[in-house]
C-alpha positions as CSV (number, residue, x, y, z in Angstrom):
1,M,37.6,89.3,53.2
2,E,40.3,87.7,55.4
3,K,42.0,84.8,53.8
4,K,42.2,81.4,55.4
5,H,45.5,80.5,57.1
6,I,45.7,77.2,55.3
7,I,48.3,76.0,52.8
8,T,47.6,72.9,50.6
9,I,50.6,71.2,48.9
10,S,50.1,68.9,46.0
11,G,52.3,67.8,43.1
12,K,53.9,65.0,41.3
13,P,55.2,61.8,43.0
14,G,58.7,62.4,44.3
15,S,58.4,66.2,44.2
16,G,59.0,66.5,48.0
17,K,55.4,67.2,49.2
18,S,55.9,65.6,52.6
19,S,59.3,67.1,53.5
20,T,58.2,70.5,52.2
21,A,55.0,70.4,54.3
22,N,57.0,69.6,57.4
23,Q,59.4,72.5,56.8
24,V,56.8,75.0,55.9
25,A,54.7,74.1,59.0
26,E,57.9,74.5,61.1
27,L,58.7,77.9,59.7
28,L,55.2,79.2,60.3
29,G,54.4,77.4,63.5
30,Y,51.5,75.6,61.8
31,T,50.2,72.1,62.2
32,R,50.9,69.6,59.4
33,H,48.3,67.2,58.1
34,S,49.0,64.4,55.5
35,S,46.5,62.3,53.6
36,G,49.4,60.2,52.4
37,D,50.4,59.3,55.9
38,M,46.7,58.4,56.6
39,V,46.6,56.2,53.5
40,R,49.8,54.4,54.5
41,T,48.6,53.8,58.0
42,I,45.3,52.3,56.7
43,L,47.1,50.1,54.2
44,Q,49.6,48.9,56.8
45,R,46.7,47.9,59.1
46,E,45.0,46.1,56.2
47,G,48.1,44.5,54.9
48,K,48.1,46.1,51.4
49,T,50.7,47.9,49.4
50,L,50.2,51.3,47.8
51,R,50.4,49.8,44.3
52,E,47.7,47.3,45.2
53,Y,45.5,50.1,46.5
54,N,46.1,52.2,43.4
55,L,45.1,49.3,41.1
56,A,42.0,48.4,43.2
57,A,40.9,52.0,43.6
58,T,39.7,52.1,40.0
59,D,36.6,50.3,41.2
60,D,36.8,50.5,45.0
61,H,36.5,54.1,46.3
62,S,36.0,53.4,50.0
63,L,39.5,54.7,50.9
64,D,39.0,57.7,48.7
65,A,35.8,58.5,50.7
66,K,37.6,58.3,54.0
67,I,40.3,60.7,52.7
68,D,37.7,63.1,51.3
69,E,35.9,63.3,54.6
70,Y,39.3,63.9,56.4
71,L,40.1,66.7,54.1
72,R,36.7,68.4,54.2
73,N,36.9,68.4,58.0
74,L,40.1,70.5,57.8
75,R,38.3,73.4,56.2
76,N,37.3,74.8,59.5
77,K,40.8,74.7,61.0
78,K,43.4,77.4,60.8
79,N,47.2,77.6,60.8
80,I,47.6,74.3,59.1
81,V,49.7,72.9,56.2
82,V,48.0,70.0,54.3
83,D,50.0,67.6,52.2
84,S,47.5,66.0,49.9
85,R,46.9,65.3,46.2
86,L,43.4,66.8,46.3
87,G,43.8,69.3,49.2
88,F,43.4,72.1,46.7
89,Y,40.1,70.7,45.6
90,W,38.5,70.1,49.0
91,I,39.9,73.3,50.5
92,P,39.7,75.8,47.5
93,E,40.1,78.9,49.7
94,S,43.6,77.7,50.8
95,F,46.9,78.9,49.5
96,K,47.4,76.2,46.8
97,V,50.9,75.0,46.0
98,Y,51.9,72.6,43.3
99,L,55.4,70.9,43.3
100,D,56.6,69.9,39.8
101,L,59.7,68.1,38.6
102,D,61.2,66.1,35.8
103,I,60.2,62.5,35.7
104,Q,63.8,61.3,35.7
105,V,64.6,63.3,38.9
106,A,61.4,62.0,40.4
107,T,62.5,58.4,39.7
108,V,65.8,58.8,41.5
109,R,64.2,60.6,44.5
110,I,61.5,57.9,44.9
111,Y,64.0,55.1,44.6
112,K,66.3,56.6,47.3
113,D,63.3,57.3,49.6
114,A,61.8,53.9,49.2
115,V,64.9,52.2,50.6
116,S,65.2,54.6,53.5
117,N,61.7,55.7,54.5
118,N,60.5,53.4,57.3
119,M,56.8,54.3,56.8
120,R,57.0,53.6,53.1
121,L,58.7,50.3,53.8
122,K,56.0,49.2,56.2
123,S,53.3,50.0,53.6
124,G,55.0,47.7,51.1
125,E,56.5,50.4,48.9
126,T,59.6,48.4,48.0
127,V,61.5,48.7,44.7
128,S,64.1,46.7,42.9
129,S,65.4,49.1,40.2
130,L,65.3,52.6,38.9
131,E,63.6,51.3,35.7
132,L,60.8,49.7,37.8
133,V,60.3,53.0,39.7
134,A,60.0,55.0,36.4
135,V,57.3,52.6,35.2
136,Q,55.4,52.8,38.5
137,V,55.6,56.6,38.6
138,R,54.0,57.0,35.2
139,E,51.5,54.3,36.0
140,R,50.5,56.0,39.2
141,V,50.1,59.5,37.6
142,E,47.9,58.1,34.9
143,Q,45.8,56.0,37.2
144,E,45.2,59.0,39.6
145,R,44.4,61.3,36.7
146,R,41.8,58.9,35.3
147,R,40.3,58.1,38.8
148,F,40.0,61.7,40.0
149,K,38.6,62.8,36.6
150,E,35.9,60.1,36.9
151,L,35.1,60.8,40.6
152,Y,35.4,64.6,40.7
153,N,35.9,65.8,37.1
154,V,39.3,67.3,38.2
155,D,42.9,66.7,37.0
156,P,45.1,66.9,40.1
157,Y,48.1,67.4,37.8
158,N,46.7,70.5,36.0
159,Q,48.9,73.4,37.2
160,A,46.2,75.9,36.5
161,H,44.5,75.0,39.8
162,F,47.3,76.5,41.9
163,D,48.4,79.8,43.3
164,L,52.1,78.9,43.3
165,V,53.9,76.3,41.1
166,I,57.5,75.3,42.0
167,D,59.8,73.1,39.9
168,T,61.7,71.4,42.7
169,S,64.3,69.8,40.4
170,R,66.8,72.6,41.0
171,H,65.6,73.6,44.5
172,S,66.8,72.2,47.8
173,P,64.1,71.3,50.3
174,Q,65.1,74.4,52.3
175,T,64.7,76.8,49.4
176,V,61.3,75.2,48.4
177,A,60.0,75.8,51.9
178,L,61.4,79.4,52.1
179,T,59.9,80.2,48.7
180,I,56.5,79.0,49.9
181,F,56.9,80.9,53.1
182,D,57.7,84.2,51.3
183,V,55.0,84.0,48.6
184,Y,52.4,82.8,51.1
185,R,53.0,85.9,53.3
186,R,52.4,88.1,50.2
187,W,49.3,86.1,49.2
188,L,47.7,86.7,52.6
189,K,48.0,90.5,52.0
190,T,46.9,90.5,48.3
191,E,43.3,90.9,47.3
192,K,43.7,89.7,43.7
193,W,46.3,87.0,43.1
194,K,48.0,86.0,39.9
195,Q,49.7,82.6,39.7
196,E,53.4,82.6,40.3
197,F,56.1,80.1,39.2
198,S,59.5,79.3,40.6
199,S,62.1,77.1,39.0
200,I,65.3,78.1,40.8
201,P,66.0,79.2,44.4
202,L,65.2,82.8,44.9
203,G,67.7,83.4,47.7
204,F,65.2,84.6,50.4
205,S,66.5,84.8,53.9
206,F,64.0,83.9,56.5
207,K,66.1,85.5,59.2
208,N,66.7,88.8,57.4
209,Q,63.3,89.2,55.7
210,Y,61.0,88.6,58.7
């Protein structure tokens, strides 16, 4: 059975899902889709912050329903990279990637991104200190874990769901993308797949290998 040419990228906050999805899509000539961008666009239109949404989403699942429909509709597409927390769940036949990293590294990355990323600023994702970011990251992870467990009986942070797990703490954005590119090409040709894990750059050369 031919495998779907779809890559879903999930992972912890600050792990580099968006930038990785962009680079992988560019390497493969695929189209990139992002549920996070969709959420921020909706929140900007409604005048809400991401933190306000996460707090309200415990009881109000209307935005979750919109994202779910968006992701389900991607199952019939091909040659796409999907940056989404639950992409692996709604598109189970995809090549499922999880980006992991230490919470302290995540805190620094999110703080730097929050003061420079225009789209995040527009959605109200402003921060005043590293300590506040650390609290918000832990709060977000636990809220999402509880919410998705209640809605779908799935833990989006359980690494067992994924074909490839990458600890991005010691990777650069480029080596993360190249690792996904290389492993994905092997996954497409492999009938039975065993989960792989990468914690340091593997030194693949896109130019020389392919």
